[in-house]
C-alpha positions in Angstrom: -37.4 11.0 -19.1 -39.4 13.9 -17.2 -42.3 12.6 -15.6 -45.3 15.2 -13.3 -43.8 16.4 -10.3 -40.2 14.6 -10.8 -37.6 12.8 -12.7 -37.7 9.2 -13.6 -33.9 7.4 -14.5 -34.0 3.6 -15.2 -30.8 1.9 -15.4 -29.9 -1.0 -17.5 -27.1 -4.4 -17.0 -26.2 -7.7 -17.5 -24.1 -10.5 -16.5 -23.5 -11.4 -20.7 -26.2 -13.1 -21.6 -27.8 -15.3 -18.8 -29.1 -12.5 -16.4 -30.6 -9.0 -17.2 -31.6 -6.4 -14.7 -32.5 -3.2 -14.3 -32.8 -0.4 -11.5 -35.7 2.0 -11.1 -35.1 5.6 -9.7 -37.8 8.6 -8.9 -36.7 11.9 -7.5 -39.7 14.1 -6.8 -38.6 17.8 -8.0 -40.3 21.1 -7.7 -40.0 22.3 -11.3 -41.9 22.6 -14.5 -41.6 20.0 -17.2 -39.7 22.4 -19.5 -37.3 23.9 -16.4 -36.5 20.2 -15.6 -36.0 19.3 -19.4 -33.7 22.2 -19.7 -31.7 21.2 -16.9 -31.0 18.0 -17.9 -30.1 19.1 -21.1 -26.9 19.9 -19.7 -23.7 17.7 -19.7 -22.8 17.7 -16.6 -26.7 16.4 -15.7 -25.7 13.6 -18.2 -22.5 12.6 -16.7 -24.0 12.4 -13.1 -26.2 10.1 -14.1 -23.6 8.1 -15.7 -21.6 8.0 -12.9 -24.5 7.0 -11.2 -25.2 4.3 -12.9 -21.9 3.4 -12.6 -22.2 2.7 -8.8 -25.3 1.5 -9.4 -24.1 -1.6 -10.9 -22.4 -3.0 -8.2 -25.0 -4.3 -6.1 -25.3 -6.6 -9.7 -21.5 -7.1 -10.3 -21.1 -8.6 -6.8 -23.0 -11.8 -7.9 -20.2 -13.0 -9.2 -17.4 -10.5 -8.9 -16.2 -10.6 -12.7 -12.5 -9.9 -13.5 -14.7 -7.8 -16.5 -17.1 -4.4 -15.5 -18.0 -3.2 -19.0 -19.8 0.8 -19.4 -21.5 0.7 -22.5 -24.1 4.1 -21.0 -21.5 6.7 -21.8 -18.1 7.8 -22.1 -15.7 7.7 -19.1 -11.8 8.0 -19.8 -9.0 5.9 -18.3 -8.6 8.2 -15.6 -12.2 8.3 -14.3 -12.1 4.1 -14.8 -9.2 4.1 -12.4 -11.2 6.5 -9.9 -13.6 3.8 -9.9 -11.4 1.1 -9.9 -10.1 1.7 -6.3 -13.8 2.7 -5.6 -14.9 -0.8 -6.4 -11.9 -1.8 -4.6 -11.9 0.4 -1.1 -15.3 0.2 -1.2 -16.5 -3.3 -1.6 -13.8 -4.7 0.6 -16.6 -5.6 3.4 -17.4 -8.1 0.6 -15.0 -9.3 0.2 -13.2 -10.3 3.2 -16.8 -11.8 3.9 -16.6 -14.1 0.7 -13.0 -14.6 0.7 -12.0 -13.2 -2.2 -8.4 -12.7 -2.9 -8.7 -8.8 -4.3 -5.1 -7.5 -4.6 -3.8 -9.2 -8.1 -3.3 -6.6 -10.1 -5.9 -8.1 -12.6 -8.6 -8.8 -10.0 -10.4 -6.8 -12.2 -10.8 -4.4 -14.7 -13.8 -1.4 -15.9 -13.9 0.0 -18.9 -15.7 1.8 -21.1 -17.1 0.9 -24.8 -17.9 4.1 -26.2 -15.3 5.5 -28.2 -14.1 9.1 -28.6 -13.8 11.8 -26.7 -16.1 13.2 -23.8 -18.0 16.0 -25.3 -18.0 19.8 -24.7 -18.5 20.5 -21.0 -21.3 22.7 -20.4 -19.9 25.6 -18.5 -21.0 25.7 -14.6 -23.6 28.1 -13.4 -21.2 30.6 -11.2 -24.2 31.9 -8.2 -23.0 35.1 -6.2 -24.4 34.5 -2.8 -23.4 35.8 0.8 -23.6 33.6 3.8 -27.0 33.9 4.5 -28.2 32.9 1.3 -26.1 29.8 0.4 -28.1 26.8 -0.1 -27.4 23.9 1.4 -28.6 20.3 0.8 -28.5 18.0 3.9 -29.0 14.2 3.4 -30.9 13.1 5.8 -30.8 9.7 7.7 -32.9 8.1 10.7 -29.8 8.7 13.1 -28.5 11.5 15.6 -26.3 12.9 12.7 -27.7 14.2 10.0 -30.0 16.2 13.0 -27.1 17.6 14.5 -25.8 18.6 11.1 -29.4 20.5 11.0 -30.0 21.9 13.7 -26.3 23.0 13.9 -26.3 24.8 10.1 -30.1 25.7 9.7 -29.8 29.3 11.1 -26.5 30.1 8.8 -28.0 28.5 5.2 -30.9 28.3 3.5 -31.2 24.6 4.2 -32.9 21.5 2.2 -33.0 18.0 3.2 -33.2 15.1 1.4 -34.2 11.5 1.8 -33.6 8.4 -0.5 -36.9 5.5 0.4 -37.8 7.0 4.1 -39.6 4.5 6.3 -42.4 5.2 8.5 -39.5 5.9 11.3 -38.2 8.6 8.8 -41.1 10.0 7.7 -42.1 10.7 11.4 -38.7 12.8 12.0 -39.4 14.7 8.7 -42.1 15.5 10.0 -40.9 16.8 13.1 -38.8 19.1 11.6 -41.2 20.7 9.3 -43.2 21.3 12.5 -40.6 23.1 13.7 -39.8 25.1 10.2 -42.6 24.6 7.5 -40.3 26.0 4.6 -37.5 23.6 5.1 -38.5 22.2 1.8 -37.8 18.2 1.8 -36.8 15.8 -1.5 -37.6 12.4 -1.9 -36.0 9.7 -4.1 -37.1 6.4 -4.4 -35.0 3.4 -5.5 -36.3 -0.2 -6.7 -33.4 -2.5 -7.3 -34.7 -5.8 -9.7 -36.7 -8.2 -8.0 -34.2 -10.8 -9.1 -31.3 -9.5 -7.0 -32.9 -11.0 -4.0 -33.7 -14.6 -5.6 -30.4 -15.0 -7.2 -28.6 -14.2 -3.6 -30.8 -16.2 -2.0 -29.0 -19.3 -4.9 -25.9 -19.7 -5.0 -24.7 -16.3 -5.9 -22.5 -13.8 -4.2 -23.9 -11.2 -1.8 -22.7 -8.3 0.3 -22.0 -4.7 1.2 -21.5 -2.3 -1.6 -20.5 1.5 -0.5 -23.9 2.8 -0.1 -22.9 6.5 1.0 -21.1 6.6 -2.8 -24.0 6.1 -3.9 -25.4 8.5 -2.1 -23.4 11.2 -2.3 -23.7 11.0 -6.3 -27.6 11.0 -5.9 -27.4 14.2 -3.5 -24.9 15.7 -6.1 -27.3 15.2 -8.6 -30.3 16.6 -6.8 -28.5 19.7 -5.7 -27.4 19.9 -9.6 -30.7 19.6 -10.5 -32.4 22.6 -8.0 -29.2 24.5 -7.9 -28.2 24.4 -4.2 -24.6 25.6 -3.4 -23.3 23.3 -0.9 -24.0 19.2 0.1 -23.5 18.7 3.7 -22.8 15.1 4.9 -22.4 13.9 8.2 -19.6 11.5 8.3 -17.3 11.9 11.3 -13.8 11.4 12.1 -14.7 7.6 14.0 -15.8 6.2 10.4 -11.6 6.1 9.4 -11.3 3.1 12.1 -11.4 -0.3 10.2 -12.9 -3.2 11.1 -10.0 -5.7 10.7 -7.2 -6.6 7.9 -7.4 -9.0 5.5 -4.7 -9.5 2.7 -2.6 -7.3 4.4 -5.4 -4.8 3.5 -7.8 -2.5 5.9 -11.4 -3.9 5.6 -13.2 -1.0 6.7 -17.6 -1.2 6.5 -17.5 3.2 6.5 -15.0 3.2 3.8 -17.3 5.7 2.2 -17.8 7.7 5.1 -14.1 8.2 5.5 -11.9 11.6 4.0 -10.6 9.6 2.2 -13.5 9.2 -0.2 -15.0 12.4 0.8 -11.5 13.6 -0.8 -11.4 11.8 -3.2 -15.2 12.8 -4.4 -14.6 16.6 -4.2 -11.6 16.2 -6.6 -13.4 14.3 -9.0 -16.8 16.6 -8.6 -14.3 19.0 -9.4 -12.0 17.8 -12.3 -14.3 15.0 -13.9 -17.8 16.5 -13.8 -16.8 20.1 -13.3 -19.2 21.0 -10.2 -19.2 24.4 -8.4 -21.2 22.3 -5.8 -19.3 22.4 -2.4 -19.2 19.1 -0.4 -18.3 18.3 2.6 -18.8 16.4 6.2 -20.2 18.8 8.7 -19.0 16.3 11.6 -15.6 15.1 10.3 -13.7 16.4 13.3 -15.8 15.3 16.4 -16.2 11.5 17.2 -19.6 9.7 17.7 -19.5 9.9 21.1 -19.7 14.0 20.8 -21.9 13.9 18.5 -24.1 12.3 20.6 -23.5 14.5 23.4 -24.9 17.5 21.1 -27.7 15.3 19.8 -28.8 14.7 23.7 -29.7 18.5 23.7 -32.2 18.3 20.9 -34.5 16.0 23.5 -37.9 17.0 20.8 -36.0 14.5 18.4 -35.8 11.3 20.9 -39.0 10.0 20.3 -38.5 9.7 16.3 -34.6 9.3 15.8 -33.3 5.7 14.5 -30.1 4.1 13.8 -31.1 0.6 13.7 -30.6 -1.4 10.7 -34.2 -3.4 11.4 -37.1 -0.6 10.7 -34.2 1.6 8.4 -34.6 -1.9 5.5 -38.1 -1.9 5.6 -40.6 -0.1 3.6 -42.9 0.0 6.5 -45.6 1.1 4.6 -47.7 -1.7 6.6 -45.9 -1.8 9.3 -46.5 1.9 10.6 -46.0 0.8 14.2 -43.0 -1.1 13.5 -40.2 -0.3 16.3 -37.3 1.9 15.9 -35.0 -0.5 17.8 -34.3 -4.1 17.3 -32.4 -4.0 20.7 -30.5 -6.8 19.1 -27.9 -5.8 16.6 -24.3 -3.8 17.0 -26.0 -0.4 16.5 -28.8 -0.2 18.3 -26.2 -0.9 22.1 -23.7 1.1 20.7 -26.4 3.7 20.2 -28.1 3.4 23.8 -24.1 3.0 25.1 -23.8 6.6 23.7 -27.2 8.1 24.7 -27.0 6.3 28.1 -24.3 9.2 30.3 -26.3 12.0 28.2 -30.5 11.5 29.8 -32.0 9.8 32.7 -32.1 6.1 32.8 -36.0 5.6 33.1 -35.8 8.0 29.8 -33.3 5.9 27.6 -35.2 2.3 28.8 -38.9 4.0 27.4 -37.0 4.8 23.9 -35.3 1.9 23.7 -38.4 -0.3 25.0 -35.9 -2.2 27.7 -32.9 -2.1 29.1 -30.4 -3.1 26.1 -27.5 -3.5 29.4 -29.3 -5.8 30.8 -29.7 -8.1 28.4 -26.6 -10.8 28.5 -26.8 -12.1 25.3 -25.3 -8.7 23.5 -21.8 -9.8 25.3 -20.4 -10.7 22.1 -21.7 -7.3 20.2 -20.1 -4.9 23.5 -16.8 -7.0 22.6 -17.0 -6.2 19.2 -17.4 -2.6 20.0 -14.9 -2.0 22.6 -12.2 -3.9 20.1 -12.3 -7.5 22.3 -13.5 -9.2 19.2 -14.0 -8.3 15.9 -15.9 -4.8 14.9 -19.3 -5.5 13.9 -20.0 -4.4 10.4 -21.6 -1.5 10.6 -22.0 2.0 11.2 -20.4 2.5 14.7 -17.1 4.0 16.3 -13.9 3.2 17.2 -12.6 0.8 19.6 -12.2 3.6 21.7 -14.5 5.8 22.4 -17.1 2.6 23.1 -14.5 2.1 25.7 -15.3 5.2 26.7 -19.3 5.5 26.6 -19.1 2.0 28.0 -17.2 3.4 31.5 -19.3 6.5 31.6 -22.7 3.9 31.7 -20.5 2.5 34.1 -19.7 5.3 36.4 -23.2 6.3 36.3 -24.7 3.5 36.6 -22.8 2.8 40.2 -23.8 6.6 41.4 -27.5 5.4 40.7 -26.6 1.3 42.5 -27.9 0.2 39.0 -25.3 -2.0 37.8 -27.1 -4.2 35.0 -25.3 -7.3 34.1 -23.9 -5.8 30.8 -21.9 -3.3 32.5 -20.7 -5.8 35.2 -18.9 -7.7 32.5 -17.6 -5.0 31.4 -16.3 -4.0 34.3 -14.9 -7.5 34.1 -12.9 -6.7 31.4 -11.4 -3.6 32.5 -9.9 -5.1 35.4 -8.4 -7.5 33.3 -6.4 -4.8 31.8 -5.0 -2.6 34.5 -3.1 -0.2 32.2 -5.7 0.3 30.4 -8.4 1.0 33.4 -5.7 3.5 34.4 -5.9 5.5 31.1 -9.7 5.9 31.1 -9.7 9.0 32.6 -7.7 11.0 30.6 -8.5 9.4 26.9 -12.0 10.2 27.7 -11.6 13.6 28.3 -9.3 13.8 25.2 -12.3 12.7 23.3 -14.6 14.5 24.5 -12.9 17.9 24.0 -11.6 16.8 20.7 -12.1 18.7 17.5 -10.1 16.9 14.1 -8.3 19.8 12.0 -8.3 17.9 8.9 -11.8 18.6 7.2 -13.4 20.2 4.3 -15.8 22.2 6.5 -16.1 25.9 5.2 -14.9 28.4 7.6 -17.8 30.0 9.3 -19.5 26.5 10.1 -16.0 25.2 11.3 -16.4 28.6 13.6 -19.7 27.5 15.0 -19.4 24.0 15.3 -16.4 24.5 17.4 -17.9 26.5 19.7 -21.1 24.4 20.5 -18.6 21.5 21.2 -16.9 23.6 23.4 -20.0 24.6 25.2 -21.2 21.2 24.9 -18.0 19.9 27.4 
């Protein structure tokens, strides 16, 4: 339904007759009520909202891992249900691993649509005559380095709008920083409220675990793009996301599957063939490793004080916590980001940003071992084991030059010395990663040329 200054959507779910849930979604939109109602009448918009409801429903399905997932809000074809089953099995793989669920049986879960008939006639997508300079690109903004690099790379080549779901105080500071530089950059905000019963049930004996968040934000970004006539959606997922965390029941378990090229291609095909959208969806950073992205980010000192990829502040509403620290200093994401940025800026500066020297904290040794591949890779959005090894080695070499080698880097040096063959190849693979540029992407040609040139200049 339309409400003043935006759109309010409510999704309803149930587990039999035992529990009933709802999720509230509100999107702030710079549209008049009449224009918004006209846009909402398009069947393509209704289809996107239906599919958004399907991915949202996994938050409640995971409570029981039911063998049945039934959709009663609208029609989905057999092909669409097959697509969604793939998303469920791959996107929820970490959840299956953590809860020791055997998800490999053919009849593990059945997705069915309770609405009979065929899909109604689709509204024809609006084709806009555009030139490169007038292309409207929606950039979903996170709190970390990645979306900032995407924004900075394309802001002079596209008409950019920023989109954020549930911004906390850390992210709001970043958005404010962007608007200080470019006051005309529109920012679209959405808020979502999951049912309060979800947390209560998870505190009891019901199951909990990771749901593919990027799948959700992809559908939500598409909805915003269609409502506001954007031509592109530029995500900020790197090639580092391709590496799995572990293997379980013969299947790769990847916390970041929804950030992979596999999902990106699946989603692009689904948009075109099932949602009939003409919006272009891609990840600008797909050719790059996280280490390369951080090197690019290190040139944007203006954002140092407002970026954070730590989950602690990201999961806080921050409404009553305006002074919450951007980095907890105790998680894998903090340690990974610290190791990436350390080689490219002054040691004094990075310690100031993170509050203390993370390399001086010996309680982080196990996290380091997970990052560099000696333990199971942390279930977080972190880079590959190889680039973590490279990052820590760059940090070690820098620390030695400065004659300050904290305990964590000493432990890392011990790990390297235990593997002489790898130590001998570190210099070679460091150069390979820092100069690498993946060719398998969906980036528009003009932006690919620009990005490749900037990566080359950053060497």
